[in-house]
N, C-alpha and C positions, 0 to 999 in steps of 0.2 A: 527743768527749764521753766521759767515763769514768763507767761505771755503778758504783754502790756495791753491796757484797754484801748490803745490806739489801733491795735490790730485785731481785737476781738469784739464782737457785738453779741448781744442777746438775740436769740431768734427762736422761731417755732420749731423746736426739734426734739422734745423728749417725751418718752412714754414709759411708765414704770413697769418693771418686770413683774409678771403675775404668776399665779399658781403657787400655792403654799409649799411646794416641794423644796428641795435642798438649798442649803446655804453654801455649797462647796464651790465658792468662787473667789471671794476676796483674799483668802489665805494664799492662793496660787497666783495672784495678779500683782503687778508692780505697784509699789506704794504711790499714791497720788502726788502730783506735783503741787507746789504751793499755789495759792489762789491768785486769781485775777481780781483786783479790787475795782469795783464799778464806781464810776464817778457820777454823782447825781447832778442833774442840771439845776439851774436856778429856779426855785419854786415860782410858779405863776399864781396869780390871784384866783382863788376858787372858794366856793362855799366851804366853811370849816368842816373838816371831817369829824364825825362823832366819835369821841373816845369811848370805846367799849371797855372791856376789862383791861387793866393795866398790869396784871400779875404775870411776870415772866419768870419761868423756872427752868432749871437744868437738872434733869433727873436721868441717871443711867445713860448718859450720852445723848440726851435729848434737850433741845431748846424749845420751850413751850410758851405760847402766848394765848391767854384767853381773849375772846372776842365778844360777840353779843350773847351774854350769858343770862340775861333776864328778858322777859317779854317786852319790857319797855325799850331795851336796847335793840332787840330784834325788830320791833316796829320802826324805830328810828332809822335803822339801816335801810329797810324797805322804802321808807318815805324819802330818804336821801336820794335814791336812784329814780329821779324823774325821767321821763322820756328824753328831755333835753340833755340831762347830764349823761345818760347812757349813750346818746348819739354823739356827744362831744368827747367822750373818753378816748384816749389815745393808746396805741399799743405800748406796753411798758418799756420796750427797748428805747423809746425816745428819751428816757432818762439819761442815757449816755451822751456825753458831749464829745465831739471830735471823732467819733467812730462811725457815724452813719453817713452814707452817701445820699445825695438827693434821690427822691423817689424814682426818677427816670433811670437810675442806675440799676434798678431791679428788673431784669428781663421778664417779660410776660410769658408764662409757659403756654405752648400751643394747646389749644382745645381746653383751656382752663374752665370754661363754663359749659362745655359740650361733650365731655367724655361720657359715653353711655355705659360701657362695661368696665369692671375693675381690671387693672393691669398690674403686673408684677414689677413694672419699671416706671411708674408714674413719677412725674416731676412736680406735681402740684395741682392736678386736676380737681375739679369739684366732685365730691362723692355723691353719686346719684343712685347707688345700688341698694340703699335702704339698709335694713337689718338693725341689730341691737346697738351698733356703734353710733347710730344717729340719735339714740336716746341717752346713752350713758356718757357721751362726750358733750361738753357744754362750754359756754362762754362765761368767763369770769369778769366781774367788775370790781375794782378796788381803788382805794385812795392811798397814795404814798406821799408823805410830806406835802399835803395840801393839793396834790394834783391827782386827777382821775385817769385810770388806766384800764386796759383790758388784757386778759390772758385766756388760756384754755385749761381744761381739767377733765378728769374722767372718774366716774363712780367705780369703786372697786369692792369686791365682795368682802364683807366684814361682819363681825358679830353684832355691832351696833347699828348696822344697816345705814350708816350715815357718814361714811368716809370717802373722800375723793383724794386722788393723787394729782400733783401739779409740780411745777418747777419751784425750787427754793426762792428764786427771785420774784415769784408771784405771791409770796407770803411775807418775805423779809428782804430788804435791800442790802443783802450781804451783812456787813458789820453795822449797817445803818438802821433805819426805822423798820418797824413792823407795819404791815398793811392794815388799813382800817376799812370799814364799810364793805367788807369782803362778801360778795354775793355770787352764787353759782346759778346759771340758767341752763339746765340740761335741755338738749335738743333745740337749742337756739336756732331759729330759722327766719331769716329776713326780718329781724327785729322783734319777732314774736317769742313768747315764753310758753309753749304748749303744755309744759308739765310743772309750771310754777317757778318760783324763785326761792332759793334756799340760802339763808345767811350762815356765816361761819360762827361757831361758838368756841372752837379751839384750833390753833394752828401750831404745827410742829415741824421743825427743821433740825438738821444735824448740826452739832457744835462746829464742825469743820466749815459749815456754811455761815453760821451766825458770827463766828469769831474771826474767820479768815477769808470768807467769800470764795472758798475753794470750789471751782467749777466741777470738780470730780464728784462733788456732793450737792449739786444744784437740784435737789428734789425736796418735796414737802408733802405732808399729809394734813388734810384739813377736815375737821369734824363739823358737820352741818347741823343746824337746827331743823326741826320738822317744818313742813309747809302745810298749813291747814290740818295739822295733826298727823300727817303722813311722812314717814321717813323716805329719803330720796331713793333708796334701794327698792322699797316697796312700790314706788311710783314708776321708776324707769328700768329697774333691773340693775345688773352689775357685771363687771368683767373680772376674770381671774387675774391674780397678780403673782408674780414669781420673783424670788430673790436669788435664784441660782442659774440664771440663763447664760451669764457671761463667763463660761469656763475659759481657760487659757486656749484650748483648741478652737472653740467657737470664735473667740476674739481674733485669733490668727486667720482662720479660714473664712470668716464672715458669716453673717446670719441674715436670712431673708426677713425683712421687717416691713410693716405698714405703719406709717405715722399719720396722725390726724390733728387738726387744729382749725382755728378761725383766724387765718392771716388777715391783717388789717392794713398794713402799709401797701402802697401802690406796687403792683397793679391790682391787688385785692382790696376788698372793702369791708371785710369782717362780718359780712351778713350770712355767709354759708359755710358749711363744713367742707374742707378740702383735705386731700391726702397725698402722701408720697409713698413710694415703695421701692425696694431694691435691697441689695446685699450691703452689709456694713463693712467698714474698715476702721482700724484703730486710729485714734488721733495721734499725731506725731508732734503736736505743738506744746506738750507739757502737761496734759491731763490724761486720765484713764478713760475718757469718754470714747464713744464710737460714732462714726459719721456715716451718712447716707446721702446720696445725691438728691437735692430737693430745692425748689425755687420758692417755697413758701416763705413769707416774710414775717416781721414782727406781729405779735398778736396771737400767733400759734404757740407761743411759749407755754409750756406746761401740758400741752396736748399729749396723748398717749402714744407710745411706741409699742406695737404688738409684735410678738413672735407667735408662730402657729396660728395665724389669722385666717379664718374661714370667710372668704369674700361672699359666699352665698347666704350666710347667717349674720355676718357682722360681729362674730364672737372671736375672741382671741385671748392671749395672755400678755398682760402688760409687763414689759421688762425694762422700760426706760421712759423718759419724758423729753419733750422738745426743750433744749437748753440754750444753745448758742451757735453762732456762725463767726467765722473769721472775716474781717473787713476786706482781706485780699482774696477771699474765696467765697463769694456769695452763693455758690452752687451746691455747697455741702452744709448740711445741718448736723449738729452733734447732740447726743444724749448721754447722760451719765449712766454708769452701770448700777442697777439696783442690787445691792448686796446686803451684807450684815447690818450696815448702818441704817439702810432704808427699812430693813426688817424690824429694827428696834422702834423706829417711828411708827410703823404700821401696827405692831403689837400694842404699843402704848395707846395709839389713837383708837383702836378697836375696843379698848376697855373704857373709853371715856363716854 
């Protein structure tokens, strides 16, 4: 079954499976449904995005785009993101036409700014428990078709110490354009960048996303440049990533997850890290994604979904990323299963 864009919206819902253990999932799961094609809104006037590398390649099931590969391009991206542009950037889901309700339609979660201790059933409270997740999760700024947007992403453990995982639509607009000016701000806190800013040098998505905009493959790996000579993993640490979390039994029975991101649409403002938590259930709308109850809004797209998350240390295993919500169910966010295709992206990214 193919869902139409009038019924599906992009939302803060996915976190990538972590822990380099097994791949025993995709072979036992149903084949993904065909994609939901995302409609881009009419471009608004904005300062021209700097074209970094234009080389796009497809190798071994990977769609790959180079970004800021020279020091001049790296500096140009950093210069592009003035304080004014960062403040004006919108959550990327605003690219969809006809699918978004007015801000007032998003119910404000109780205690969103005052939750003191982590809960196993959070619907979108601000994360105040500290730990590694506050450093490895960050806010993303990017330009797509001349418009500036925000997303979320997380640092994952990798050989190059420079890889983050995010949603596919935070790197490429499905069958449309690749992102430009892509910049990751780990530990973003009320507009501050305590650990620096890291520009992208390579972006990788699955062909199922770049050719079909298939929501079952809405994930991406992005390789970052160093900041001040330091790799992002050396600066903030990293989270484990797994590509075998979604076995048939776990999909059926549900998995306890914690999802994180920087929701920016009302009632949130994109300034602080928020989280949702609960047991998953499989999507019945035509994808192989899984859902969890969550009121986080756009802007959290690309944020990590953790399994085996330790609330006392902020460490866990990424098994999915925030991906989408349905327009007629704003209370459930969905994340794709990180499996064999995501593993291909990760392995290739780690070698760059």
